[in-house]
C-alpha positions as CSV (number, residue, x, y, z in Angstrom):
1,X,21.4,19.4,99.6
2,X,20.0,17.3,96.8
3,X,22.5,15.2,94.7
4,X,22.9,16.0,91.0
5,X,21.1,12.7,90.2
6,X,18.1,13.8,92.4
7,X,18.1,17.2,90.7
8,X,18.0,15.6,87.3
9,X,15.1,13.4,88.3
10,X,13.2,16.6,89.4
11,X,14.0,18.2,86.0
12,X,12.6,15.2,84.1
13,X,9.4,15.3,86.3
14,X,9.1,19.1,85.8
15,X,9.3,18.7,82.1
16,X,6.3,16.4,82.1
17,X,4.3,18.3,84.7
18,X,4.6,21.6,82.9
19,X,4.1,20.5,79.3
20,X,7.6,20.5,78.0
21,X,8.4,16.8,77.3
22,X,6.2,13.7,77.5
23,X,7.2,10.0,77.1
24,X,6.0,9.0,73.6
25,X,2.8,6.9,73.5
26,X,2.5,7.7,77.2
27,X,-1.0,6.0,77.6
28,X,0.7,2.7,76.4
29,X,3.5,3.1,79.0
30,X,5.8,4.9,76.5
31,X,8.3,3.7,74.0
32,X,11.9,3.5,75.2
33,X,14.1,6.5,74.3
34,X,11.4,8.2,72.2
35,X,9.8,11.4,73.5
36,X,7.1,14.0,72.5
37,X,7.4,17.7,73.0
38,X,4.4,19.3,74.8
39,X,2.8,22.7,74.3
40,X,5.7,24.6,76.1
41,X,8.4,22.3,74.9
42,X,7.6,22.8,71.2
43,X,7.7,26.6,71.7
44,X,11.1,26.4,73.4
45,X,12.4,24.0,70.7
46,X,11.1,26.2,67.9
47,X,12.8,29.2,69.5
48,X,16.1,27.3,69.7
49,X,15.8,26.3,66.0
50,X,15.0,29.9,65.0
51,X,18.0,31.2,67.0
52,X,20.3,28.8,65.1
53,X,18.7,29.3,61.7
54,X,18.8,33.1,61.9
55,X,22.4,33.0,63.1
56,X,23.4,31.0,60.0
57,X,21.1,32.4,57.3
58,X,20.6,36.0,58.3
59,X,24.1,36.7,59.6
60,X,26.0,35.1,56.6
61,X,25.1,36.0,53.1
62,X,27.1,33.0,51.8
63,X,25.1,30.4,53.8
64,X,21.7,29.2,52.5
65,X,19.3,26.5,53.8
66,X,17.7,23.4,52.4
67,X,15.3,20.7,53.7
68,X,16.3,17.3,52.3
69,X,14.1,14.2,52.5
70,X,14.6,11.6,55.3
71,X,14.6,8.7,52.8
72,X,17.6,8.7,50.5
73,X,18.9,6.3,47.9
74,X,20.5,3.4,49.8
75,X,23.8,3.8,47.9
76,X,24.1,7.2,49.8
77,X,24.9,5.3,53.0
78,X,27.3,2.9,51.3
79,X,29.2,5.9,49.9
80,X,29.2,7.7,53.3
81,X,30.6,4.7,55.1
82,X,27.6,4.2,57.4
83,X,26.7,0.7,56.0
84,X,30.2,-0.6,56.9
85,X,31.4,1.6,59.8
86,X,28.4,3.0,61.7
87,X,28.7,0.7,64.7
88,X,28.7,0.7,68.5
89,X,30.7,-1.8,70.5
90,X,28.2,-3.7,72.6
91,X,28.6,-6.1,75.6
92,X,26.0,-8.1,77.4
93,X,25.9,-9.2,81.1
94,X,24.9,-12.8,81.2
95,X,23.3,-12.6,84.6
96,X,21.1,-9.5,84.2
97,X,20.6,-10.1,80.4
98,X,21.2,-6.3,80.0
99,X,23.1,-4.8,77.1
100,X,25.6,-2.0,77.4
101,X,27.9,0.0,75.2
102,X,31.5,-1.1,76.1
103,X,32.9,2.4,75.5
104,X,30.3,4.0,77.8
105,X,31.1,1.6,80.6
106,X,34.7,2.5,80.4
107,X,34.1,6.3,80.0
108,X,31.8,6.2,83.1
109,X,34.6,4.4,85.0
110,X,37.1,7.1,84.0
111,X,34.6,9.8,85.0
112,X,34.4,8.2,88.5
113,X,38.2,8.5,88.9
114,X,37.9,12.2,87.8
115,X,35.3,12.7,90.5
116,X,37.6,11.2,93.1
117,X,40.3,13.6,92.1
118,X,37.9,16.6,92.3
119,X,36.7,15.5,95.7
120,X,40.3,15.5,97.0
121,X,40.9,19.0,95.6
122,X,37.6,20.3,97.1
123,X,38.4,18.8,100.5
124,X,41.9,20.5,100.4
125,X,40.4,23.8,99.3
126,X,38.1,23.8,102.3
127,X,40.9,22.9,104.6
128,X,43.4,25.5,103.4
129,X,40.9,28.3,102.5
130,X,42.4,31.4,100.8
131,X,46.0,30.0,101.0
132,X,45.1,27.0,98.8
133,X,47.4,26.5,95.7
134,X,45.3,24.2,93.5
135,X,48.0,23.6,90.9
136,X,50.6,22.8,93.5
137,X,48.2,20.4,95.3
138,X,47.4,18.5,92.0
139,X,51.1,18.2,91.2
140,X,52.2,17.0,94.6
141,X,49.4,15.2,96.5
142,X,50.0,11.5,96.7
143,X,46.4,10.4,96.4
144,X,45.7,12.7,93.5
145,X,48.8,11.6,91.7
146,X,47.8,7.9,92.2
147,X,44.3,8.5,90.9
148,X,45.7,10.5,87.9
149,X,48.2,7.7,87.0
150,X,45.4,5.1,87.1
151,X,43.2,7.4,85.0
152,X,45.9,8.1,82.4
153,X,46.8,4.4,82.0
154,X,43.2,3.4,81.5
155,X,42.5,6.3,79.1
156,X,45.6,5.5,77.0
157,X,44.5,1.8,76.7
158,X,40.9,2.9,75.9
159,X,42.0,5.4,73.2
160,X,44.2,2.8,71.5
161,X,41.5,0.1,71.6
162,X,38.9,2.5,70.1
163,X,41.3,3.7,67.4
164,X,42.4,0.1,66.5
165,X,38.8,-1.2,66.7
166,X,40.2,-3.7,69.2
167,X,37.0,-5.3,70.6
168,X,38.9,-7.9,72.7
169,X,41.0,-5.0,74.1
170,X,37.9,-3.2,75.2
171,X,36.6,-6.3,77.0
172,X,40.0,-6.7,78.7
173,X,39.8,-3.1,80.1
174,X,36.4,-3.8,81.5
175,X,37.6,-6.9,83.2
176,X,40.9,-5.3,84.5
177,X,39.0,-2.4,85.9
178,X,36.5,-4.7,87.7
179,X,33.6,-3.0,86.0
180,X,30.4,-4.6,87.1
181,X,26.9,-4.6,85.7
182,X,24.8,-1.9,87.5
183,X,21.8,-4.4,87.7
184,X,23.3,-7.7,88.6
185,X,26.6,-6.4,90.2
186,X,28.5,-9.2,88.4
187,X,31.4,-9.2,85.9
188,X,29.9,-12.1,83.9
189,X,30.4,-10.3,80.5
190,X,30.0,-11.6,76.9
191,X,32.6,-10.7,74.2
192,X,32.3,-7.2,72.8
193,X,30.8,-7.1,69.3
194,X,29.7,-4.4,66.8
195,X,26.1,-3.4,66.2
196,X,25.0,-1.2,63.2
197,X,22.8,1.7,64.4
198,X,20.8,2.4,61.2
199,X,17.1,1.6,61.0
200,X,16.0,-0.2,57.9
201,X,12.7,-0.5,56.1
202,X,11.3,-1.6,52.7
203,X,10.3,0.8,49.9
204,X,7.9,-0.4,47.2
205,X,5.5,-3.3,47.1
206,X,6.6,-6.9,46.8
207,X,4.9,-7.1,43.5
208,X,7.1,-4.4,42.1
209,X,10.1,-5.6,43.9
210,X,11.0,-3.8,47.1
211,X,14.2,-1.9,47.9
212,X,15.9,-1.8,51.3
213,X,16.2,1.8,52.5
214,X,17.4,3.4,55.7
215,X,16.1,6.1,58.0
216,X,18.9,8.6,57.8
217,X,21.2,8.5,60.8
218,X,22.4,12.1,60.2
219,X,21.2,15.0,58.1
220,X,24.6,15.9,56.6
221,X,24.4,13.5,53.6
222,X,21.2,15.3,52.4
223,X,23.4,18.4,52.1
224,X,26.3,16.6,50.3
225,X,24.1,15.0,47.6
226,X,22.5,18.5,47.0
227,X,25.9,20.3,46.8
228,X,25.7,20.6,43.0
229,X,22.1,21.6,42.9
230,X,22.6,24.4,45.4
231,X,25.9,25.6,44.1
232,X,24.6,25.9,40.5
233,X,21.1,27.3,41.2
234,X,22.4,29.7,43.9
235,X,25.5,30.7,41.9
236,X,27.4,30.1,45.1
237,X,31.1,31.0,45.3
238,X,33.6,29.2,47.6
239,X,33.6,29.6,50.6
240,X,29.9,29.0,51.2
241,X,27.7,27.0,53.5
242,X,24.5,24.9,53.3
243,X,22.4,24.7,56.5
244,X,19.6,22.2,57.4
245,X,17.4,21.3,60.4
246,X,15.9,17.9,60.4
247,X,15.1,14.5,62.0
248,X,17.6,11.7,62.2
249,X,17.3,8.2,63.5
250,X,19.7,5.8,65.3
251,X,18.9,2.4,66.8
252,X,20.6,3.3,70.1
253,X,20.9,0.2,72.3
254,X,21.9,2.1,75.4
255,X,19.6,5.1,75.3
256,X,19.5,7.0,78.5
257,X,19.6,10.3,80.3
258,X,16.2,11.4,79.2
259,X,16.3,13.3,75.8
260,X,20.1,13.3,75.8
261,X,20.3,10.1,73.7
262,X,17.3,9.2,71.7
263,X,16.3,7.0,68.8
264,X,14.5,9.8,67.0
265,X,16.1,13.2,67.3
266,X,16.6,16.5,65.5
267,X,19.9,18.0,64.2
268,X,20.9,21.5,63.1
269,X,23.8,21.1,60.7
270,X,25.8,23.4,58.5
271,X,28.4,22.2,55.9
272,X,30.8,24.9,54.9
273,X,32.6,24.3,51.6
274,X,36.2,25.7,51.4
275,X,39.3,25.6,49.3
276,X,41.6,22.6,50.0
277,X,44.5,23.9,52.2
278,X,42.3,26.5,53.9
279,X,40.2,24.1,55.9
280,X,42.1,24.4,59.3
281,X,41.8,28.2,59.1
282,X,38.0,27.9,58.7
283,X,37.8,25.1,61.3
284,X,39.3,27.6,63.8
285,X,36.9,30.3,62.7
286,X,33.8,28.1,63.2
287,X,35.1,26.7,66.4
288,X,35.3,30.3,67.8
289,X,32.0,31.5,66.3
290,X,30.0,28.5,67.5
291,X,31.2,28.9,71.1
292,X,30.2,32.6,70.9
293,X,26.7,31.5,69.8
294,X,26.3,29.3,72.9
295,X,27.7,31.9,75.3
296,X,25.5,34.7,73.9
297,X,22.5,33.0,75.7
298,X,24.0,33.9,79.1
299,X,23.8,30.5,80.7
300,X,27.3,30.9,82.1
301,X,30.6,30.9,80.3
302,X,32.1,28.4,82.7
303,X,29.5,25.8,81.7
304,X,31.2,25.3,78.3
305,X,34.4,23.6,77.3
306,X,36.1,22.2,74.1
307,X,36.9,18.5,73.9
308,X,39.3,17.8,71.1
309,X,38.9,14.3,69.6
310,X,41.7,11.8,70.0
311,X,40.0,9.3,67.8
312,X,39.1,11.0,64.6
313,X,36.2,9.8,62.4
314,X,37.3,8.2,59.1
315,X,36.5,11.4,57.2
316,X,38.1,14.0,59.5
317,X,41.5,15.7,59.9
318,X,40.4,17.8,62.9
319,X,37.5,17.5,65.3
320,X,36.3,19.1,68.5
321,X,33.1,19.0,70.6
322,X,31.6,21.8,72.5
323,X,30.6,20.2,75.9
324,X,28.1,21.6,78.3
325,X,28.0,20.9,82.1
326,X,24.8,18.8,82.6
327,X,23.8,17.5,86.0
328,X,25.5,14.2,84.9
329,X,28.8,15.9,83.9
330,X,30.2,17.7,80.9
331,X,28.5,16.3,77.7
332,X,28.7,17.0,74.0
333,X,26.0,19.3,72.6
334,X,27.8,20.3,69.3
335,X,30.5,18.8,67.1
336,X,32.8,20.8,64.8
337,X,34.6,18.7,62.2
338,X,37.0,19.2,59.3
339,X,35.6,16.5,57.0
340,X,38.2,17.1,54.2
341,X,36.8,16.1,50.7
342,X,35.8,12.7,51.9
343,X,32.0,13.0,51.4
344,X,32.0,14.8,48.0
345,X,34.7,12.5,46.7
346,X,32.9,9.3,47.8
347,X,29.5,10.5,46.3
348,X,31.3,11.3,43.0
349,X,32.8,7.8,43.0
350,X,29.6,6.0,43.8
351,X,27.3,8.1,41.6
352,X,29.6,8.4,38.7
353,X,28.9,12.2,38.6
354,X,31.6,14.8,38.6
355,X,31.3,16.8,41.8
356,X,33.8,19.7,41.6
357,X,34.0,23.5,41.8
358,X,35.6,25.6,39.2
359,X,37.5,28.4,41.0
360,X,37.8,31.4,38.7
361,X,40.5,33.0,40.9
362,X,42.7,29.9,40.7
363,X,41.5,29.0,37.2
364,X,41.1,25.4,38.1
365,X,38.6,22.8,39.3
366,X,38.8,20.9,42.6
367,X,36.7,19.0,45.1
368,X,35.9,21.3,48.0
369,X,36.9,20.5,51.6
370,X,34.2,20.8,54.2
371,X,33.9,22.2,57.7
372,X,30.8,20.8,59.6
373,X,29.0,22.3,62.6
374,X,26.5,19.8,63.9
375,X,24.3,20.4,67.0
376,X,21.6,18.3,68.5
377,X,18.4,20.3,69.1
378,X,17.3,17.9,71.9
379,X,20.6,18.1,73.7
380,X,20.6,21.9,73.3
381,X,17.0,21.9,74.7
382,X,18.2,19.7,77.7
383,X,21.2,21.9,78.4
384,X,19.1,25.0,78.5
385,X,16.4,23.5,80.8
386,X,19.0,22.0,83.2
387,X,20.9,25.2,83.5
388,X,17.7,27.3,84.0
389,X,16.1,25.1,86.6
390,X,16.2,26.5,90.1
391,X,14.6,25.7,93.5
392,X,14.5,28.8,95.6
393,X,13.7,29.3,99.3
394,X,12.0,32.7,99.7
395,X,11.6,35.0,102.7
396,X,8.8,33.9,105.1
397,X,9.4,30.2,104.5
398,X,7.9,30.1,101.0
399,X,9.6,28.4,98.1
400,X,9.3,28.4,94.3
401,X,10.6,26.4,91.3
402,X,11.7,28.8,88.5
403,X,13.0,28.2,85.0
404,X,15.3,31.1,84.4
405,X,15.2,30.5,80.6
406,X,16.9,33.1,78.4
407,X,13.9,35.4,77.7
408,X,14.6,35.2,73.9
409,X,13.9,31.4,74.1
410,X,11.1,31.3,76.7
411,X,8.0,29.5,75.4
412,X,5.7,32.3,76.7
413,X,7.0,35.9,76.8
414,X,4.2,37.4,79.0
415,X,1.2,36.3,81.0
416,X,-1.7,38.8,81.3
417,X,-3.7,38.6,84.5
418,X,-6.7,40.5,85.8
419,X,-6.4,40.8,89.6
420,X,-10.0,39.7,90.0
421,X,-12.6,38.2,87.6
422,X,-15.0,41.2,87.7
423,X,-15.4,44.9,87.6
424,X,-14.2,45.1,84.0
425,X,-10.7,43.9,84.7
426,X,-10.9,40.7,82.5
427,X,-12.1,42.9,79.6
428,X,-9.1,45.3,80.1
429,X,-6.7,42.3,80.4
430,X,-8.1,40.8,77.2
431,X,-7.6,44.2,75.4
432,X,-3.9,44.1,76.4
433,X,-3.6,40.5,75.4
434,X,-5.0,41.3,72.0
435,X,-2.6,44.2,71.7
436,X,0.5,42.1,72.5
437,X,-0.3,38.8,70.8
438,X,0.8,39.9,67.3
439,X,4.3,40.5,68.6
440,X,4.8,37.9,71.3
441,X,3.6,34.5,72.4
442,X,1.4,35.5,75.4
443,X,-1.0,33.6,77.7
444,X,-4.0,34.7,79.8
445,X,-4.6,33.5,83.3
446,X,-7.4,34.5,85.7
447,X,-7.7,31.3,87.9
448,X,-6.5,31.1,91.5
449,X,-4.8,33.8,93.6
450,X,-2.3,36.1,92.0
451,X,0.5,34.3,94.0
452,X,-0.4,30.9,92.6
453,X,-0.5,32.4,89.1
454,X,3.0,33.8,89.5
455,X,4.3,30.4,90.6
456,X,2.8,28.7,87.5
457,X,4.5,31.2,85.2
458,X,7.8,30.9,87.1
459,X,7.7,27.1,86.5
460,X,7.4,27.5,82.7
461,X,9.9,30.3,82.6
462,X,7.7,33.3,81.6
463,X,9.8,36.4,81.9
464,X,6.9,38.9,82.5
465,X,3.6,38.8,84.4
466,X,1.3,41.7,83.7
467,X,-1.4,42.4,86.3
468,X,-4.4,44.5,85.6
469,X,-6.0,46.1,88.7
470,X,-8.8,48.6,89.4
471,X,-6.4,51.5,89.1
472,X,-5.5,50.3,85.5
473,X,-9.0,51.4,84.4
474,X,-8.3,55.0,85.6
475,X,-4.5,55.6,85.0
476,X,-3.8,53.3,82.0
477,X,-1.0,51.6,83.9
478,X,-0.4,47.9,84.9
479,X,2.0,46.1,87.3
480,X,4.8,44.2,85.5
481,X,6.4,41.5,87.6
482,X,9.8,40.2,86.6
483,X,10.5,36.5,86.8
484,X,14.1,36.4,87.9
485,X,14.1,38.8,90.9
486,X,10.3,39.0,91.4
487,X,10.5,42.8,91.4
488,X,7.4,44.8,90.3
489,X,7.1,48.0,88.3
490,X,4.1,50.2,87.6
491,X,4.2,51.0,83.8
492,X,2.0,52.5,81.2
493,X,0.1,50.0,79.0
494,X,1.5,51.8,75.9
495,X,5.1,51.0,77.1
496,X,4.5,47.3,77.4
497,X,5.5,46.4,73.9
498,X,8.8,48.2,74.2
499,X,9.7,46.7,77.6
500,X,9.0,43.1,76.5
501,X,10.7,43.6,73.1
502,X,13.9,44.9,74.7
503,X,14.2,41.6,76.6
504,X,13.1,39.1,74.1
505,X,14.2,40.5,70.7
506,X,16.4,37.9,69.1
507,X,18.4,40.6,67.3
508,X,19.9,41.6,70.5
509,X,21.4,38.1,71.1
510,X,22.4,37.8,67.4
511,X,24.4,41.0,67.6
512,X,26.5,39.6,70.5
513,X,27.7,36.7,68.3
514,X,29.1,39.0,65.7
515,X,30.7,41.5,68.1
């Protein structure tokens, strides 16, 4: 059985081979941690964005959308705290000359201890079979307790060092744990120091006098600086939300795990403005609703978990992540934060503008509090591809690679295939293609054997293959082959639109969220 690392390598290779994700500037050997989405990738990505956008804008009459510029006035980032506080703790290995994030090195070490505990539990479960009491084993087994004690002690020290911004403390943990550089295998570490993650550039010519500006490291601030514009022009009443999808940029030093951590990425963010004092009620509401949004895709409820933050950002009074089980462990795909009134208050202070809301019910003005939901499009994309990828051994010794993508998100909904390239079958297939293409993204394929064509469509996650044969010209029926179980049905051509629509209509998934 392939290891999780091997499976992940296969997924990365699959993404390139089938037109999902390419290294950026591939003909020049790529650019580190920057990727391009191919012809199938862009369709899947757009479907993810549509699913999120519709779930915000269509299902909530008090949420509206905007599209703010990437360049913003530089004072924006002073007000938001990014100029002074948007840093990662970095450490170099003197022998390999490689640079690492100190926090990631420690988190990876803690994750290895977690893996040791899980291995002990799995071994015992195999040994004792149906009589295994996992809770009792975890509470009494000496090896498990020893690993847990070590884990808890390191985690407590790590949390304190991160909260106190204690860089020397982080280095000491790395030394005490005997963490070595993966390249050189040595513990010859430099001191830990802070590195600001924002990209800078110049705006204006030198003749006019140029201004230092930043590529935005998050999309949220574009919403906050437009709060007054949207509230007034939309006559919005509290509580209300502003949603946005857009690019953000971070100069990640340790960018890894394919598209999980990139320098140029896309975010889907919604800021929900509420009365002060009601923020934790709304935090709980959005925490519940966002998890429903993820689970509605049917990727497996057990693949999600909440991770509550121990170290809160400078603006938050509550924060949690929705984590998804990737091949390299549970990782954050979405953050839900109660940001208090930090952002609007800071922008009011730095701009000199009054940013408040007059509440007619309370007959007073106040600075609204904010609940944020922020999800990475690229991380969502990766979680969906990883959970959908399957290598299957079939009867007769054959095998296939299939992407069991949620049909609503699949790049191609149906592939129309004439059984042979003659006898009027291509013409009939084209007729069906022209009938369906106004409702669904379809493709046409007449090259190779029907079996090879099926495999190609399995690999890109196409839910339906429609085969036109000689009988189709007489009886007006075609063979529909279903991706997941490979079963085939003979159906009327006139029924195709209804069959496909039932499986891929986004309304069906959106209804699940609000049930």
